[in-house]
Residue, then its C-alpha position, 0 to 999 in steps of 0.5 A: m829168119a828162116a835161117v836162124q834154127w834154135h836149139s837150147r844147151a843141154r844144162r847140168y844145173e848142179s855141176e854148174l852150181q858148183s863151178c860157180g861158187l864165189e871165192v873166200a877173200p878176207v875183207e876188212f871191215s869198217d864203220y862203213h858198210p853199204l848195207k849198213s842202215i844210216t842213223v841220223t842224230d839230231s842235235k836240236s830238240r824237237r819241239g812240237a813233236r807229233k803226239g801219239s806217234t804211229s811209229s812201229s817198234s821192232s827188235s832191229s836196232s836200226s833207226v830211221a831218219p825222221d821224215p821232213l814231211s810228217s809234221m803235216l800230219d800233226g796238225t800243225d801246217p796252216l789249213s790243219m790249224f785253219a780246219a780245227a779252229s773253224a771245227s772248235e768254234s762250231p755253232l752247235t758247240l757254241s750253242q752247248s756251252r752257252k747252254r752250260r753257263e746258263k744252267e750254273d746258277e741251277v742244278g739240274v736232273d744230273f744232281e741225286p736229289w734228297s728225297s732220294k737219300r731220305g729213305e735209304i737213312l732211314a732204313r739204314f739207321t735204326t735203333t731198338e733203345k728206348l728214345s725220348i723228345n724233350l720239348f719247352m712250349g711256351s704257354e698259350k696267350g692267344k693269337a700272336p700278333s702280326l709281325a708286321s703290325s707295330s710301327a714302334v721300333s721298340e715296341k717291335v723289339r719288346t715284342r719280339l724278345e717277350e715271345l722269345d722269351d715265352l718260347e725258351e721259358g715255357s713249360q716243359r713237355e718230355l716224352l721218354n721210353l718211345s720206340q722207334q716208330d713211337y719218335v717218327n710218329r711223334i715228329e710227325e705230329l709236330n710236323q703236322s702241327l707247324k702246318e696247322a699252327w700256320a694255317s691258323d695265322q699262330k706264326v710264333k708257335a709255328l716258329k716254336i715248334v721248329i725252334q724246339c725240334s732243331k734243339l733236338l739235333s743237339d742230343t746224341a743220347v742213342i748216337q746209332f739213330y742220330p742220321s735218321k733224327f736228322v732227316l726226320i727234323t730237317d724235314i719240319l726245317d723244309t716245310f718251315g722254310r717253304l711256308v716263309y717263303e711262300r708267305i713273303w712271295s704272296m705279299c709282292s704279287d699285287p699288282r702282279p706275282l714276282p717273276d722267277s728270277f726277279t731281284a729285291d729291288e722288285v719287292n715291296d717295303t711291306a714284303k722286305e720288313t716281315c722278311l727282317n722281322w723273321f731274321f730279326k726273331i732267328a737272331s735273338i734265338r739264344e742256342l747256336i744249333p736252332r739258330l743255325y738251323v731255322e736260319v738255314a731254313l730261311l736261306k732262300c728268303n734273303r732274295f727279298l733283302t738284297k742282291c748279294g744277300i745269300q751270298e754273304t751269309v753263307p759264309r757266316l753260316t758256315a764259319m757259325i758251324r764251327g762252334i759246334g763242339d760234337p763233330l758228329v753234330a757239325v757234320y750234319a749241321r754242314a750237310y744241311l746248310c750244303r744242302i739248302g745252299m745248292e738249292v738257292a745258290p749251287h754256283l757258290k763254291d767257295s762256301l761248299n770248299k770250307n764246309f768240305f775242309d772244315l770237315l776234314g779238320t774236325f776229324r781229330q776231334i773223334h780221338g778227344d775224351s769227349v766223343q771216347n767216353q761217349l761211345v764208351l758210354q754207349r757201347v758203340e765201336i769207332p767202325v760202327y761210329l764212323t759209318l754213321y758220318s756217311p750219309a753227310i760226308h757222301w752228301i757234302l762231297q756231292c754238292v762239292s764235285y758238282r759240275a766242277p767241268e775244270d777243277y775235277i778233272n784237272c784233279a783227276e788227270i794227276w791222281v789217275e797217274f797215282t792210281c796206275r802207279h801204286f795200284t791194280k786195274r780194278e781201283v783205275n777202272t773205279v776213277l774211270s767210272d767217276i770221271i765219266k759219272h762227273m763229265t757226262p752231264d751236260r757234255a762237259f767232256e767236251d771242255a776237257y778233252p786235253q786232260l781226257q786225253s792225258v788220262i789215256r796217255k798216263i794209263l797206256t804208260y803203266f798198263h802194257d798188258f791189253s787184256v788187263l786194260f780192256s778187262m777194265e769195264r769202264f775203259l771203253p765207255f770212258m773212251d766214248m766220251f771222246q766224240k769228236d773226230s779229230v780227238r777220238v782218232g788221236v786217242c785210237l792212234s796213242i793205243m794202237d802205237v803202245f799195242i804194236k810197240h809192247q805186245q811181244e807175242p800174237t793174241r787171240d784173247p777176244v776180248i783184246l781182238n774186240a776192243l782193238l777192232h773197234v779202235c781200229k774201225t774208227m781209225h779207218d771211219s775217218v778216212n775220207a775224200l780229204t784224207l792225205e796219202d801219208e795219213k792214210r798210210s800211217l793209219a794203215l801201218l798201225i792196222n796192219g800192225f794189229i792185224r799181223m799180232v793175230s794169231f788163232g794158232r792151229d784154229f785155221e778157220q778162225q783165222l780167216s773168218f777174222c780175215v774175212e771180218a776185217r776186210a768188210t771193216f777196212c775196205n777203204l784203206e788199200p795197204v790193209l787189204v793187201q796185208l789181209i790177202h798176203t795174211v791168207n796166203q801165208l795162212a794158206m801155206e802154214t794149212r798145208r805144212v802143219m796138216r801135211g799127211s792128215h785130213s787132206r780133203k779138208t785141208a784141200a777145202f780150207v786152202r780152196a777157201c783161202a784162194a777164194y778170199s784172195f781172188i775176190t779181194i784182190p779186183s777191190l784194189t786200185s793199184i794195177f801193180s798191187r793186183l799184178n803181184l798179188y795175182l801172181l803170188s796167190g797162184q804161186v800159193a795156190l800151186a803150192n798147194q796143189c790147187l792147179s785150177q786156181a793157179d790157172a785162174f790167178l795166172k790168167a787173171a794175170v795176163s788178163v789185166l796187163p793191158e790196163v797198165p797205164r803208161s805212167i803212174s803216179i808215185e810219193g805224187k810225181l808221175r813216173s814211167s811204168e815201164g820199169f815196173l812192168l819190166d820187173f813184173i813180166n820178169n817175176f811172172l816168166s820165171a813162176l811159170l817154168v812149173v806151171p803145167d799146162h792145161p789139157e784143154a788150152g793147148v802147149l805153153f798156153l801162158v807163156r802164149g798168153l803173156l806173149n801175145m799181152v806183151q805185143d799188142y800193149t802200148w808201150e812208149d814211143n822209142s822204147d826197147a821194153k817189148v823186146h826185153v820182153y822177148i829176150s827174157a823169154l828165151p831162158l824160160l823156154a830154154a829151161m823148159s825144153q831141158e830133160s829135168y827141170l832147174y826146180s820143182i814142186p812136191k806133188v805138182d807134175s810140171n811139163e817135164t813129167l807131162y810130156g817127158g822131153d816129146p819131141k813135138f814139144l820140144a820143137e813147139i819151143n824151138k820154134l817159139c823161141e825161133t819167133l822171138i830171136g827174129q822179132v828181136l833182129d828186125h828190131l835191130k834192123t829197125l835200130g841200124r836205119d834209125e841211127s839209134v847205134h847206142r841202143q842197137g849195141s846194148l840190145a845185140f849184146s844182151l841177146f848174145g848173152c842169152l844165145l851164150a848161156h842158153g843156146d847151143l852153140r854147137n849149131n853153126k848157125l846159131n853159133q854165127l848169129a851170135v858172133n854177128l850179135w858180138n860184132l854188132s854190139h861192138k861196132q861203134g864201140y859203145c860196148n863196155t870194154r871192161t864187160s866185154v874183157r869179163t865176158l871173154e874170160f867167162i867164155k874162155h874159162q868155159a871152152q876148157q869144160p870137155d864137152m864145151a870145146y867148140l866155144s875155142d873156136m868161137l872165142h877166136r871170132l870175137t874181138l875187141q872194138s873200141r870208138t875212135 
């Protein structure tokens, strides 16, 4: 070792660069090029392709071969299908479905009751015109006989007909010139009279009142007041229906009351006969409108007669309404039938639908002569007239759409595409609001996830401007209905995939950022211990795409604040943290470029804040090589921004982490040796150290020595030459450090060339360290010779020869002789690549022609080629 005296060759980098220029040669282009991307064409359609693909689009035209393993992420593998099936059959879901089935036969609190609309209608539909009430009240003949007192059928029929004739042919009572309030008061008096007649057992008189009040609903003389008249009259009908039902119920309470869910078989004969007497009386009413309304009022009483009584009666009453000629009168009759029908049999959807379609069919009557003449006579315009329909239509639609989890959403799924294609966000927002309103009660959305996902996909197909998309007030509440984890994550993946594909410019829109942060957080929070690595990479890829599209322009502090928030939000996805560190380093470089020459103190403080962000975040990474590479990158960024203390901290941290590198690492599920990755990092680290100035308190070449000490102490693989390769790689760095002018420099950063200025002591330290490294390499070569590892020995000897040739001062005889010995050793057993050796000799011959390198000619004559025999 003592015989080796290292002297670095003086370098003229600019002239060397010019002399090493490549010759221009013509190239024949063809379809093949080694750097051309491979295009894979799938001739078969891919069935079951993954929905909501997470692949991002770019401006390049290269295509990527399909990943045969990606299908395992779409839930089609057996384990995922089993897990999905188990989740879908969870006890909670089954319990909720059972509860919904039990509630199909009753109206819940989510159904807006008629009582909440009553006051609104009375306040809205008013009039200042005079009103009239025409009543045909029968003569009082004393107390009416009991409806069930006669035993002979003929006597019953005769009695009913006489009573009804009395009702319809009795004395006429007409009240004219009533104000609206007087009219209301008179109707209330009739309601009270009904209750009093019933309480005094004057059932026939009560029926008279109901029939005569029902007749008022055929009168449209003051048409603007008709909706309010309907409310007032139906109050009387409701009272009558309740009184009759309670009367018959009380007849069944002996010996014990009927249960709420009673059947007709539990009703005694007396109650059934009384109920039939009421329906016979109603059937004898001559006029359609009072007969219809009174029978609808008693619809619930059909429960006392037969099991299917209500189910059979409602379609008949629906057909009866078709005989009403006035469309306004008819629509309110339908509304009353739907209202009572929802109270007693909300599950009879077919009749509700028939009423709705019958309503649509009557609209052409509005333009008929009868209606038009009536409007001209009352001086009512068509727009005003049409508003009279709104309470009835709204009620019918509410009844038709109530708890329809499947019919409604199937329809909405189709119409949302029509709305997206032909209307604006306002109309789409209205559709979303309506879907939320219908699907939220009883958690009906749980049974409609496929349709709801389809709605989201169709919206994303037509709305690529996310500032418009997220400005819809009901879009995020709509997404809240996706409460099953797998479904919610799938929707979020679809949203992020569309965003990355179609977002052309970086954004700082707070609406977009807040919404997408929520979406990405949902994706991130789905990660658990059972999440596949491929799925984690897919999620991270989408989130990183979002992070790259966030830009606050020159508001660098806001950009850093966003990165801080994102770090806290996505702490479980390591690739996202890596992306954030890269983003912050880019931010630091951009800050220095933009703010150069202005606000230098503020800029330096911000760059230090960026460095602190990286220094805090890097230790949280589990990948050892991610930490090493980011420490090196962050150190270089800090150095480029003249933050020397921060650069030292990063580089020291990198050196301190080196002993933690395991001998093998997992790559795509397979264990591989980490030696090659470690050598690559060390070579990059060595190249960065050229411009790093020595710390004044740490001594000469403290970082280089620290790195080499770590390499010396590291436990390398058995029979490995990696440590010696590092020593050989360090020699070019040390040779470059000994030059008067360095190969490259950083503006405003004084490297060792400035700090030491070619000081002989500094150069002596470099030479001494080089001699030590060469000595270590030579000792290793001797060991390989004893172990008969001649192939490895020849390869290392040739590597060291090349290093001496390129960076050593071969005018030194001992160094020159060492180079010749290494050449001979590398060719001794004939394992050296002949073509490489020939090219090396040609290079030496070319260099020897340079005026200051003629000494290579003598060495060239001593280098001979040998081949293995």
